[in-house]
PDB file with SEQRES, HELIX, SHEET and CRYST1 records, atoms N, CA, C and O in Angstrom:
SEQRES   1 A   78  MET THR GLN ILE ASP PHE SER PRO VAL PHE ASN TYR ILE          
SEQRES   2 A   78  ASP LYS LYS LEU GLU GLU LEU LYS GLU VAL PHE VAL THR          
SEQRES   3 A   78  LYS GLU GLU PHE SER ARG LEU GLN ILE SER VAL ASP SER          
SEQRES   4 A   78  LEU VAL LYS ARG PHE ASP GLU HIS ASN ALA GLU ILE ALA          
SEQRES   5 A   78  THR LEU GLY HIS ARG SER ASP ARG MET GLU GLY TRP ILE          
SEQRES   6 A   78  GLY LYS ALA ALA PRO LYS VAL GLY ILE PRO TYR GLU THR          
HELIX    1 AA1 SER A    7  VAL A   23  1                                  17    
HELIX    2 AA2 LYS A   27  VAL A   72  1                                  46    
CRYST1    1.000    1.000    1.000  90.00  90.00  90.00 P 1           1          
ATOM      1  N   MET A   1     -38.708  35.508 -28.908  1.00  0.00           N  
ATOM      2  CA  MET A   1     -38.219  34.487 -27.919  1.00  0.00           C  
ATOM      3  C   MET A   1     -36.906  33.829 -28.605  1.00  0.00           C  
ATOM      4  O   MET A   1     -36.871  33.537 -29.800  1.00  0.00           O  
ATOM      5  N   THR A   2     -35.925  33.650 -27.783  1.00  0.00           N  
ATOM      6  CA  THR A   2     -34.686  33.199 -28.243  1.00  0.00           C  
ATOM      7  C   THR A   2     -34.603  31.701 -28.131  1.00  0.00           C  
ATOM      8  O   THR A   2     -35.199  31.171 -27.193  1.00  0.00           O  
ATOM      9  N   GLN A   3     -33.928  30.958 -28.984  1.00  0.00           N  
ATOM     10  CA  GLN A   3     -33.815  29.661 -28.875  1.00  0.00           C  
ATOM     11  C   GLN A   3     -32.439  29.208 -28.205  1.00  0.00           C  
ATOM     12  O   GLN A   3     -31.367  29.785 -28.386  1.00  0.00           O  
ATOM     13  N   ILE A   4     -32.617  28.191 -27.480  1.00  0.00           N  
ATOM     14  CA  ILE A   4     -31.428  27.659 -26.737  1.00  0.00           C  
ATOM     15  C   ILE A   4     -30.802  26.533 -27.485  1.00  0.00           C  
ATOM     16  O   ILE A   4     -31.494  25.626 -27.947  1.00  0.00           O  
ATOM     17  N   ASP A   5     -29.594  26.570 -27.605  1.00  0.00           N  
ATOM     18  CA  ASP A   5     -28.842  25.620 -28.312  1.00  0.00           C  
ATOM     19  C   ASP A   5     -28.380  24.375 -27.381  1.00  0.00           C  
ATOM     20  O   ASP A   5     -27.398  24.498 -26.649  1.00  0.00           O  
ATOM     21  N   PHE A   6     -29.072  23.260 -27.432  1.00  0.00           N  
ATOM     22  CA  PHE A   6     -28.821  22.144 -26.669  1.00  0.00           C  
ATOM     23  C   PHE A   6     -27.733  21.157 -27.251  1.00  0.00           C  
ATOM     24  O   PHE A   6     -27.359  20.147 -26.654  1.00  0.00           O  
ATOM     25  N   SER A   7     -27.311  21.529 -28.377  1.00  0.00           N  
ATOM     26  CA  SER A   7     -26.339  20.524 -28.996  1.00  0.00           C  
ATOM     27  C   SER A   7     -25.048  20.225 -28.184  1.00  0.00           C  
ATOM     28  O   SER A   7     -24.552  19.099 -28.229  1.00  0.00           O  
ATOM     29  N   PRO A   8     -24.487  21.243 -27.427  1.00  0.00           N  
ATOM     30  CA  PRO A   8     -23.424  20.833 -26.597  1.00  0.00           C  
ATOM     31  C   PRO A   8     -23.852  19.774 -25.460  1.00  0.00           C  
ATOM     32  O   PRO A   8     -23.075  18.892 -25.093  1.00  0.00           O  
ATOM     33  N   VAL A   9     -24.995  19.910 -24.993  1.00  0.00           N  
ATOM     34  CA  VAL A   9     -25.522  18.967 -23.947  1.00  0.00           C  
ATOM     35  C   VAL A   9     -25.640  17.585 -24.612  1.00  0.00           C  
ATOM     36  O   VAL A   9     -25.163  16.580 -24.086  1.00  0.00           O  
ATOM     37  N   PHE A  10     -26.299  17.569 -25.799  1.00  0.00           N  
ATOM     38  CA  PHE A  10     -26.393  16.299 -26.534  1.00  0.00           C  
ATOM     39  C   PHE A  10     -25.090  15.709 -26.905  1.00  0.00           C  
ATOM     40  O   PHE A  10     -24.938  14.487 -26.878  1.00  0.00           O  
ATOM     41  N   ASN A  11     -24.150  16.511 -27.248  1.00  0.00           N  
ATOM     42  CA  ASN A  11     -22.725  15.992 -27.627  1.00  0.00           C  
ATOM     43  C   ASN A  11     -22.120  15.280 -26.473  1.00  0.00           C  
ATOM     44  O   ASN A  11     -21.563  14.187 -26.576  1.00  0.00           O  
ATOM     45  N   TYR A  12     -22.265  15.997 -25.294  1.00  0.00           N  
ATOM     46  CA  TYR A  12     -21.752  15.507 -24.118  1.00  0.00           C  
ATOM     47  C   TYR A  12     -22.401  14.207 -23.693  1.00  0.00           C  
ATOM     48  O   TYR A  12     -21.691  13.290 -23.280  1.00  0.00           O  
ATOM     49  N   ILE A  13     -23.674  14.088 -23.771  1.00  0.00           N  
ATOM     50  CA  ILE A  13     -24.362  12.959 -23.429  1.00  0.00           C  
ATOM     51  C   ILE A  13     -24.002  11.675 -24.443  1.00  0.00           C  
ATOM     52  O   ILE A  13     -23.909  10.519 -24.031  1.00  0.00           O  
ATOM     53  N   ASP A  14     -23.836  12.029 -25.679  1.00  0.00           N  
ATOM     54  CA  ASP A  14     -23.373  11.058 -26.674  1.00  0.00           C  
ATOM     55  C   ASP A  14     -21.955  10.608 -26.345  1.00  0.00           C  
ATOM     56  O   ASP A  14     -21.690   9.410 -26.443  1.00  0.00           O  
ATOM     57  N   LYS A  15     -21.116  11.394 -25.998  1.00  0.00           N  
ATOM     58  CA  LYS A  15     -19.709  11.164 -25.642  1.00  0.00           C  
ATOM     59  C   LYS A  15     -19.758  10.132 -24.467  1.00  0.00           C  
ATOM     60  O   LYS A  15     -19.184   9.045 -24.533  1.00  0.00           O  
ATOM     61  N   LYS A  16     -20.452  10.533 -23.433  1.00  0.00           N  
ATOM     62  CA  LYS A  16     -20.582   9.687 -22.244  1.00  0.00           C  
ATOM     63  C   LYS A  16     -21.268   8.297 -22.490  1.00  0.00           C  
ATOM     64  O   LYS A  16     -20.895   7.294 -21.881  1.00  0.00           O  
ATOM     65  N   LEU A  17     -22.222   8.281 -23.351  1.00  0.00           N  
ATOM     66  CA  LEU A  17     -22.805   6.947 -23.785  1.00  0.00           C  
ATOM     67  C   LEU A  17     -21.717   6.076 -24.538  1.00  0.00           C  
ATOM     68  O   LEU A  17     -21.571   4.879 -24.293  1.00  0.00           O  
ATOM     69  N   GLU A  18     -21.040   6.696 -25.379  1.00  0.00           N  
ATOM     70  CA  GLU A  18     -19.945   5.916 -26.053  1.00  0.00           C  
ATOM     71  C   GLU A  18     -18.875   5.456 -25.055  1.00  0.00           C  
ATOM     72  O   GLU A  18     -18.290   4.395 -25.274  1.00  0.00           O  
ATOM     73  N   GLU A  19     -18.601   6.149 -24.033  1.00  0.00           N  
ATOM     74  CA  GLU A  19     -17.543   5.737 -23.090  1.00  0.00           C  
ATOM     75  C   GLU A  19     -18.176   4.596 -22.314  1.00  0.00           C  
ATOM     76  O   GLU A  19     -17.470   3.625 -22.043  1.00  0.00           O  
ATOM     77  N   LEU A  20     -19.499   4.631 -21.919  1.00  0.00           N  
ATOM     78  CA  LEU A  20     -20.046   3.471 -21.203  1.00  0.00           C  
ATOM     79  C   LEU A  20     -20.047   2.225 -22.088  1.00  0.00           C  
ATOM     80  O   LEU A  20     -19.815   1.124 -21.589  1.00  0.00           O  
ATOM     81  N   LYS A  21     -20.320   2.383 -23.475  1.00  0.00           N  
ATOM     82  CA  LYS A  21     -20.347   1.245 -24.297  1.00  0.00           C  
ATOM     83  C   LYS A  21     -19.070   0.533 -24.323  1.00  0.00           C  
ATOM     84  O   LYS A  21     -19.030  -0.663 -24.611  1.00  0.00           O  
ATOM     85  N   GLU A  22     -17.942   1.263 -24.013  1.00  0.00           N  
ATOM     86  CA  GLU A  22     -16.605   0.653 -24.038  1.00  0.00           C  
ATOM     87  C   GLU A  22     -16.483  -0.119 -22.781  1.00  0.00           C  
ATOM     88  O   GLU A  22     -15.758  -1.113 -22.763  1.00  0.00           O  
ATOM     89  N   VAL A  23     -17.115   0.247 -21.759  1.00  0.00           N  
ATOM     90  CA  VAL A  23     -17.007  -0.442 -20.342  1.00  0.00           C  
ATOM     91  C   VAL A  23     -17.832  -1.672 -20.305  1.00  0.00           C  
ATOM     92  O   VAL A  23     -17.366  -2.691 -19.798  1.00  0.00           O  
ATOM     93  N   PHE A  24     -19.124  -1.646 -20.848  1.00  0.00           N  
ATOM     94  CA  PHE A  24     -19.898  -2.800 -20.697  1.00  0.00           C  
ATOM     95  C   PHE A  24     -19.901  -3.706 -21.777  1.00  0.00           C  
ATOM     96  O   PHE A  24     -19.695  -3.287 -22.916  1.00  0.00           O  
ATOM     97  N   VAL A  25     -20.113  -4.919 -21.548  1.00  0.00           N  
ATOM     98  CA  VAL A  25     -20.092  -5.981 -22.569  1.00  0.00           C  
ATOM     99  C   VAL A  25     -21.431  -6.073 -23.374  1.00  0.00           C  
ATOM    100  O   VAL A  25     -22.509  -5.747 -22.878  1.00  0.00           O  
ATOM    101  N   THR A  26     -21.301  -6.490 -24.514  1.00  0.00           N  
ATOM    102  CA  THR A  26     -22.452  -6.610 -25.369  1.00  0.00           C  
ATOM    103  C   THR A  26     -23.183  -7.955 -25.000  1.00  0.00           C  
ATOM    104  O   THR A  26     -22.628  -8.746 -24.236  1.00  0.00           O  
ATOM    105  N   LYS A  27     -24.404  -8.219 -25.526  1.00  0.00           N  
ATOM    106  CA  LYS A  27     -25.078  -9.431 -25.258  1.00  0.00           C  
ATOM    107  C   LYS A  27     -24.428 -10.663 -25.752  1.00  0.00           C  
ATOM    108  O   LYS A  27     -24.427 -11.733 -25.144  1.00  0.00           O  
ATOM    109  N   GLU A  28     -23.806 -10.410 -27.042  1.00  0.00           N  
ATOM    110  CA  GLU A  28     -23.072 -11.352 -27.674  1.00  0.00           C  
ATOM    111  C   GLU A  28     -21.830 -11.740 -26.943  1.00  0.00           C  
ATOM    112  O   GLU A  28     -21.532 -12.928 -26.814  1.00  0.00           O  
ATOM    113  N   GLU A  29     -21.016 -10.667 -26.409  1.00  0.00           N  
ATOM    114  CA  GLU A  29     -19.908 -11.017 -25.561  1.00  0.00           C  
ATOM    115  C   GLU A  29     -20.226 -11.695 -24.336  1.00  0.00           C  
ATOM    116  O   GLU A  29     -19.501 -12.614 -23.954  1.00  0.00           O  
ATOM    117  N   PHE A  30     -21.279 -11.321 -23.651  1.00  0.00           N  
ATOM    118  CA  PHE A  30     -21.683 -12.052 -22.436  1.00  0.00           C  
ATOM    119  C   PHE A  30     -22.140 -13.504 -22.767  1.00  0.00           C  
ATOM    120  O   PHE A  30     -21.874 -14.419 -21.988  1.00  0.00           O  
ATOM    121  N   SER A  31     -22.784 -13.701 -23.848  1.00  0.00           N  
ATOM    122  CA  SER A  31     -23.186 -14.984 -24.260  1.00  0.00           C  
ATOM    123  C   SER A  31     -21.984 -15.947 -24.389  1.00  0.00           C  
ATOM    124  O   SER A  31     -21.979 -17.063 -23.870  1.00  0.00           O  
ATOM    125  N   ARG A  32     -20.914 -15.412 -25.154  1.00  0.00           N  
ATOM    126  CA  ARG A  32     -19.739 -16.151 -25.316  1.00  0.00           C  
ATOM    127  C   ARG A  32     -19.120 -16.478 -24.076  1.00  0.00           C  
ATOM    128  O   ARG A  32     -18.764 -17.635 -23.853  1.00  0.00           O  
ATOM    129  N   LEU A  33     -18.944 -15.466 -23.161  1.00  0.00           N  
ATOM    130  CA  LEU A  33     -18.378 -15.737 -21.740  1.00  0.00           C  
ATOM    131  C   LEU A  33     -19.260 -16.769 -21.008  1.00  0.00           C  
ATOM    132  O   LEU A  33     -18.709 -17.638 -20.331  1.00  0.00           O  
ATOM    133  N   GLN A  34     -20.461 -16.722 -21.099  1.00  0.00           N  
ATOM    134  CA  GLN A  34     -21.260 -17.733 -20.387  1.00  0.00           C  
ATOM    135  C   GLN A  34     -21.095 -19.170 -20.938  1.00  0.00           C  
ATOM    136  O   GLN A  34     -21.040 -20.154 -20.201  1.00  0.00           O  
ATOM    137  N   ILE A  35     -21.024 -19.217 -22.201  1.00  0.00           N  
ATOM    138  CA  ILE A  35     -20.700 -20.552 -22.912  1.00  0.00           C  
ATOM    139  C   ILE A  35     -19.405 -21.028 -22.439  1.00  0.00           C  
ATOM    140  O   ILE A  35     -19.282 -22.210 -22.118  1.00  0.00           O  
ATOM    141  N   SER A  36     -18.357 -20.149 -22.362  1.00  0.00           N  
ATOM    142  CA  SER A  36     -16.974 -20.611 -21.935  1.00  0.00           C  
ATOM    143  C   SER A  36     -17.023 -21.095 -20.420  1.00  0.00           C  
ATOM    144  O   SER A  36     -16.371 -22.057 -20.015  1.00  0.00           O  
ATOM    145  N   VAL A  37     -17.822 -20.365 -19.669  1.00  0.00           N  
ATOM    146  CA  VAL A  37     -17.927 -20.674 -18.218  1.00  0.00           C  
ATOM    147  C   VAL A  37     -18.580 -22.110 -18.101  1.00  0.00           C  
ATOM    148  O   VAL A  37     -18.061 -22.984 -17.407  1.00  0.00           O  
ATOM    149  N   ASP A  38     -19.735 -22.306 -18.810  1.00  0.00           N  
ATOM    150  CA  ASP A  38     -20.361 -23.506 -18.814  1.00  0.00           C  
ATOM    151  C   ASP A  38     -19.543 -24.651 -19.260  1.00  0.00           C  
ATOM    152  O   ASP A  38     -19.668 -25.749 -18.718  1.00  0.00           O  
ATOM    153  N   SER A  39     -18.695 -24.440 -20.242  1.00  0.00           N  
ATOM    154  CA  SER A  39     -17.793 -25.388 -20.779  1.00  0.00           C  
ATOM    155  C   SER A  39     -16.757 -25.858 -19.723  1.00  0.00           C  
ATOM    156  O   SER A  39     -16.465 -27.044 -19.569  1.00  0.00           O  
ATOM    157  N   LEU A  40     -16.210 -24.809 -18.987  1.00  0.00           N  
ATOM    158  CA  LEU A  40     -15.287 -25.012 -18.040  1.00  0.00           C  
ATOM    159  C   LEU A  40     -15.853 -25.823 -16.778  1.00  0.00           C  
ATOM    160  O   LEU A  40     -15.195 -26.683 -16.192  1.00  0.00           O  
ATOM    161  N   VAL A  41     -17.106 -25.457 -16.448  1.00  0.00           N  
ATOM    162  CA  VAL A  41     -17.787 -26.213 -15.334  1.00  0.00           C  
ATOM    163  C   VAL A  41     -18.060 -27.577 -15.725  1.00  0.00           C  
ATOM    164  O   VAL A  41     -17.973 -28.453 -14.864  1.00  0.00           O  
ATOM    165  N   LYS A  42     -18.392 -27.884 -16.962  1.00  0.00           N  
ATOM    166  CA  LYS A  42     -18.645 -29.208 -17.447  1.00  0.00           C  
ATOM    167  C   LYS A  42     -17.373 -29.982 -17.398  1.00  0.00           C  
ATOM    168  O   LYS A  42     -17.375 -31.135 -16.967  1.00  0.00           O  
ATOM    169  N   ARG A  43     -16.296 -29.404 -17.817  1.00  0.00           N  
ATOM    170  CA  ARG A  43     -14.969 -30.114 -17.720  1.00  0.00           C  
ATOM    171  C   ARG A  43     -14.501 -30.336 -16.308  1.00  0.00           C  
ATOM    172  O   ARG A  43     -13.821 -31.328 -16.043  1.00  0.00           O  
ATOM    173  N   PHE A  44     -14.818 -29.496 -15.433  1.00  0.00           N  
ATOM    174  CA  PHE A  44     -14.432 -29.611 -13.951  1.00  0.00           C  
ATOM    175  C   PHE A  44     -15.278 -30.705 -13.416  1.00  0.00           C  
ATOM    176  O   PHE A  44     -14.725 -31.549 -12.711  1.00  0.00           O  
ATOM    177  N   ASP A  45     -16.564 -30.801 -13.665  1.00  0.00           N  
ATOM    178  CA  ASP A  45     -17.379 -31.888 -13.166  1.00  0.00           C  
ATOM    179  C   ASP A  45     -16.938 -33.246 -13.688  1.00  0.00           C  
ATOM    180  O   ASP A  45     -16.917 -34.217 -12.931  1.00  0.00           O  
ATOM    181  N   GLU A  46     -16.587 -33.333 -14.959  1.00  0.00           N  
ATOM    182  CA  GLU A  46     -16.091 -34.479 -15.578  1.00  0.00           C  
ATOM    183  C   GLU A  46     -14.864 -35.022 -14.842  1.00  0.00           C  
ATOM    184  O   GLU A  46     -14.757 -36.190 -14.468  1.00  0.00           O  
ATOM    185  N   HIS A  47     -13.891 -34.001 -14.660  1.00  0.00           N  
ATOM    186  CA  HIS A  47     -12.601 -34.295 -14.003  1.00  0.00           C  
ATOM    187  C   HIS A  47     -12.857 -34.778 -12.583  1.00  0.00           C  
ATOM    188  O   HIS A  47     -12.263 -35.770 -12.158  1.00  0.00           O  
ATOM    189  N   ASN A  48     -13.689 -34.129 -11.872  1.00  0.00           N  
ATOM    190  CA  ASN A  48     -14.034 -34.549 -10.449  1.00  0.00           C  
ATOM    191  C   ASN A  48     -14.553 -36.030 -10.426  1.00  0.00           C  
ATOM    192  O   ASN A  48     -14.119 -36.845  -9.612  1.00  0.00           O  
ATOM    193  N   ALA A  49     -15.515 -36.336 -11.373  1.00  0.00           N  
ATOM    194  CA  ALA A  49     -16.054 -37.685 -11.447  1.00  0.00           C  
ATOM    195  C   ALA A  49     -15.017 -38.673 -11.780  1.00  0.00           C  
ATOM    196  O   ALA A  49     -15.024 -39.772 -11.226  1.00  0.00           O  
ATOM    197  N   GLU A  50     -14.098 -38.345 -12.677  1.00  0.00           N  
ATOM    198  CA  GLU A  50     -12.987 -39.189 -13.109  1.00  0.00           C  
ATOM    199  C   GLU A  50     -12.046 -39.534 -11.865  1.00  0.00           C  
ATOM    200  O   GLU A  50     -11.681 -40.688 -11.639  1.00  0.00           O  
ATOM    201  N   ILE A  51     -11.690 -38.461 -11.092  1.00  0.00           N  
ATOM    202  CA  ILE A  51     -10.935 -38.554  -9.947  1.00  0.00           C  
ATOM    203  C   ILE A  51     -11.602 -39.562  -8.943  1.00  0.00           C  
ATOM    204  O   ILE A  51     -11.000 -40.501  -8.423  1.00  0.00           O  
ATOM    205  N   ALA A  52     -12.780 -39.283  -8.760  1.00  0.00           N  
ATOM    206  CA  ALA A  52     -13.639 -40.189  -7.821  1.00  0.00           C  
ATOM    207  C   ALA A  52     -13.568 -41.681  -8.254  1.00  0.00           C  
ATOM    208  O   ALA A  52     -13.349 -42.596  -7.459  1.00  0.00           O  
ATOM    209  N   THR A  53     -13.767 -41.837  -9.550  1.00  0.00           N  
ATOM    210  CA  THR A  53     -13.698 -43.224 -10.080  1.00  0.00           C  
ATOM    211  C   THR A  53     -12.305 -43.886  -9.890  1.00  0.00           C  
ATOM    212  O   THR A  53     -12.164 -45.069  -9.578  1.00  0.00           O  
ATOM    213  N   LEU A  54     -11.241 -42.968 -10.119  1.00  0.00           N  
ATOM    214  CA  LEU A  54      -9.897 -43.608  -9.886  1.00  0.00           C  
ATOM    215  C   LEU A  54      -9.659 -43.862  -8.509  1.00  0.00           C  
ATOM    216  O   LEU A  54      -9.009 -44.870  -8.233  1.00  0.00           O  
ATOM    217  N   GLY A  55     -10.085 -43.101  -7.562  1.00  0.00           N  
ATOM    218  CA  GLY A  55     -10.024 -43.458  -6.155  1.00  0.00           C  
ATOM    219  C   GLY A  55     -10.609 -44.667  -5.741  1.00  0.00           C  
ATOM    220  O   GLY A  55     -10.017 -45.445  -4.993  1.00  0.00           O  
ATOM    221  N   HIS A  56     -11.860 -44.893  -6.230  1.00  0.00           N  
ATOM    222  CA  HIS A  56     -12.605 -46.140  -5.927  1.00  0.00           C  
ATOM    223  C   HIS A  56     -11.785 -47.304  -6.423  1.00  0.00           C  
ATOM    224  O   HIS A  56     -11.513 -48.266  -5.706  1.00  0.00           O  
ATOM    225  N   ARG A  57     -11.380 -47.172  -7.742  1.00  0.00           N  
ATOM    226  CA  ARG A  57     -10.620 -48.233  -8.414  1.00  0.00           C  
ATOM    227  C   ARG A  57      -9.247 -48.575  -7.563  1.00  0.00           C  
ATOM    228  O   ARG A  57      -8.897 -49.732  -7.330  1.00  0.00           O  
ATOM    229  N   SER A  58      -8.583 -47.511  -7.170  1.00  0.00           N  
ATOM    230  CA  SER A  58      -7.365 -47.632  -6.349  1.00  0.00           C  
ATOM    231  C   SER A  58      -7.693 -48.391  -5.056  1.00  0.00           C  
ATOM    232  O   SER A  58      -7.009 -49.342  -4.679  1.00  0.00           O  
ATOM    233  N   ASP A  59      -8.802 -47.920  -4.370  1.00  0.00           N  
ATOM    234  CA  ASP A  59      -9.198 -48.525  -3.026  1.00  0.00           C  
ATOM    235  C   ASP A  59      -9.468 -50.016  -3.329  1.00  0.00           C  
ATOM    236  O   ASP A  59      -8.980 -50.876  -2.595  1.00  0.00           O  
ATOM    237  N   ARG A  60     -10.214 -50.337  -4.368  1.00  0.00           N  
ATOM    238  CA  ARG A  60     -10.559 -51.781  -4.755  1.00  0.00           C  
ATOM    239  C   ARG A  60      -9.232 -52.577  -4.969  1.00  0.00           C  
ATOM    240  O   ARG A  60      -9.070 -53.657  -4.403  1.00  0.00           O  
ATOM    241  N   MET A  61      -8.324 -52.059  -5.757  1.00  0.00           N  
ATOM    242  CA  MET A  61      -7.086 -52.770  -5.971  1.00  0.00           C  
ATOM    243  C   MET A  61      -6.160 -52.990  -4.755  1.00  0.00           C  
ATOM    244  O   MET A  61      -5.485 -54.009  -4.616  1.00  0.00           O  
ATOM    245  N   GLU A  62      -6.179 -51.960  -3.887  1.00  0.00           N  
ATOM    246  CA  GLU A  62      -5.432 -52.079  -2.634  1.00  0.00           C  
ATOM    247  C   GLU A  62      -6.034 -53.137  -1.826  1.00  0.00           C  
ATOM    248  O   GLU A  62      -5.262 -53.875  -1.213  1.00  0.00           O  
ATOM    249  N   GLY A  63      -7.369 -53.337  -1.723  1.00  0.00           N  
ATOM    250  CA  GLY A  63      -8.009 -54.365  -1.067  1.00  0.00           C  
ATOM    251  C   GLY A  63      -7.596 -55.681  -1.657  1.00  0.00           C  
ATOM    252  O   GLY A  63      -7.268 -56.582  -0.885  1.00  0.00           O  
ATOM    253  N   TRP A  64      -7.585 -55.854  -2.809  1.00  0.00           N  
ATOM    254  CA  TRP A  64      -7.185 -57.143  -3.571  1.00  0.00           C  
ATOM    255  C   TRP A  64      -5.675 -57.435  -3.214  1.00  0.00           C  
ATOM    256  O   TRP A  64      -5.280 -58.581  -3.001  1.00  0.00           O  
ATOM    257  N   ILE A  65      -4.923 -56.417  -3.167  1.00  0.00           N  
ATOM    258  CA  ILE A  65      -3.463 -56.633  -2.805  1.00  0.00           C  
ATOM    259  C   ILE A  65      -3.337 -57.076  -1.449  1.00  0.00           C  
ATOM    260  O   ILE A  65      -2.615 -58.014  -1.110  1.00  0.00           O  
ATOM    261  N   GLY A  66      -4.097 -56.346  -0.626  1.00  0.00           N  
ATOM    262  CA  GLY A  66      -4.042 -56.775   0.948  1.00  0.00           C  
ATOM    263  C   GLY A  66      -4.453 -58.254   1.112  1.00  0.00           C  
ATOM    264  O   GLY A  66      -3.860 -58.964   1.924  1.00  0.00           O  
ATOM    265  N   LYS A  67      -5.466 -58.728   0.346  1.00  0.00           N  
ATOM    266  CA  LYS A  67      -5.888 -60.108   0.526  1.00  0.00           C  
ATOM    267  C   LYS A  67      -4.858 -61.045  -0.176  1.00  0.00           C  
ATOM    268  O   LYS A  67      -4.658 -62.162   0.302  1.00  0.00           O  
ATOM    269  N   ALA A  68      -4.189 -60.625  -1.306  1.00  0.00           N  
ATOM    270  CA  ALA A  68      -3.286 -61.572  -1.935  1.00  0.00           C  
ATOM    271  C   ALA A  68      -1.914 -61.675  -1.319  1.00  0.00           C  
ATOM    272  O   ALA A  68      -1.234 -62.696  -1.421  1.00  0.00           O  
ATOM    273  N   ALA A  69      -1.500 -60.522  -0.637  1.00  0.00           N  
ATOM    274  CA  ALA A  69      -0.217 -60.535  -0.076  1.00  0.00           C  
ATOM    275  C   ALA A  69       0.180 -61.597   0.872  1.00  0.00           C  
ATOM    276  O   ALA A  69       1.275 -62.149   0.764  1.00  0.00           O  
ATOM    277  N   PRO A  70      -0.662 -61.900   1.789  1.00  0.00           N  
ATOM    278  CA  PRO A  70      -0.373 -63.104   2.695  1.00  0.00           C  
ATOM    279  C   PRO A  70      -0.301 -64.454   1.980  1.00  0.00           C  
ATOM    280  O   PRO A  70       0.483 -65.335   2.332  1.00  0.00           O  
ATOM    281  N   LYS A  71      -1.089 -64.565   1.040  1.00  0.00           N  
ATOM    282  CA  LYS A  71      -1.135 -65.792   0.244  1.00  0.00           C  
ATOM    283  C   LYS A  71       0.077 -66.090  -0.559  1.00  0.00           C  
ATOM    284  O   LYS A  71       0.417 -67.244  -0.825  1.00  0.00           O  
ATOM    285  N   VAL A  72       0.743 -65.001  -0.953  1.00  0.00           N  
ATOM    286  CA  VAL A  72       2.108 -65.124  -1.802  1.00  0.00           C  
ATOM    287  C   VAL A  72       3.240 -64.911  -0.805  1.00  0.00           C  
ATOM    288  O   VAL A  72       4.394 -65.007  -1.222  1.00  0.00           O  
ATOM    289  N   GLY A  73       3.031 -64.653   0.370  1.00  0.00           N  
ATOM    290  CA  GLY A  73       4.121 -64.529   1.321  1.00  0.00           C  
ATOM    291  C   GLY A  73       4.829 -63.186   1.289  1.00  0.00           C  
ATOM    292  O   GLY A  73       6.006 -63.095   1.640  1.00  0.00           O  
ATOM    293  N   ILE A  74       4.127 -62.148   0.872  1.00  0.00           N  
ATOM    294  CA  ILE A  74       4.780 -60.821   0.788  1.00  0.00           C  
ATOM    295  C   ILE A  74       4.112 -59.960   1.870  1.00  0.00           C  
ATOM    296  O   ILE A  74       2.883 -59.900   1.926  1.00  0.00           O  
ATOM    297  N   PRO A  75       4.893 -59.296   2.726  1.00  0.00           N  
ATOM    298  CA  PRO A  75       4.202 -58.469   3.707  1.00  0.00           C  
ATOM    299  C   PRO A  75       3.762 -57.188   3.059  1.00  0.00           C  
ATOM    300  O   PRO A  75       4.507 -56.544   2.321  1.00  0.00           O  
ATOM    301  N   TYR A  76       2.473 -56.819   3.369  1.00  0.00           N  
ATOM    302  CA  TYR A  76       1.864 -55.575   2.837  1.00  0.00           C  
ATOM    303  C   TYR A  76       1.201 -54.755   3.898  1.00  0.00           C  
ATOM    304  O   TYR A  76       0.347 -55.284   4.609  1.00  0.00           O  
ATOM    305  N   GLU A  77       1.543 -53.470   4.057  1.00  0.00           N  
ATOM    306  CA  GLU A  77       1.003 -52.583   5.009  1.00  0.00           C  
ATOM    307  C   GLU A  77       0.364 -51.473   4.276  1.00  0.00           C  
ATOM    308  O   GLU A  77       0.903 -50.963   3.293  1.00  0.00           O  
ATOM    309  N   THR A  78      -0.810 -51.082   4.753  1.00  0.00           N  
ATOM    310  CA  THR A  78      -1.472 -49.910   4.159  1.00  0.00           C  
ATOM    311  C   THR A  78      -1.177 -48.669   4.901  1.00  0.00           C  
ATOM    312  O   THR A  78      -1.657 -47.598   4.530  1.00  0.00           O  
TER     313      THR A  78                                                      
END                                                                             
């Protein structure tokens, strides 16, 4: 009985697996990416909250100006 040499097949499979490893990210790389995305989302949420706070503050100040303008004789239109 003759033996079949499967080493070319195994070499081909090993080569293809190495090529796939270059395409896919490792668990560590994915974890770093996930941490980066989480950090960006947190900063975005904080920024949106700050913008909302500034908007409310601006509205409140505009209301005060609207009330004070007639008392000091300055016309004020919104």
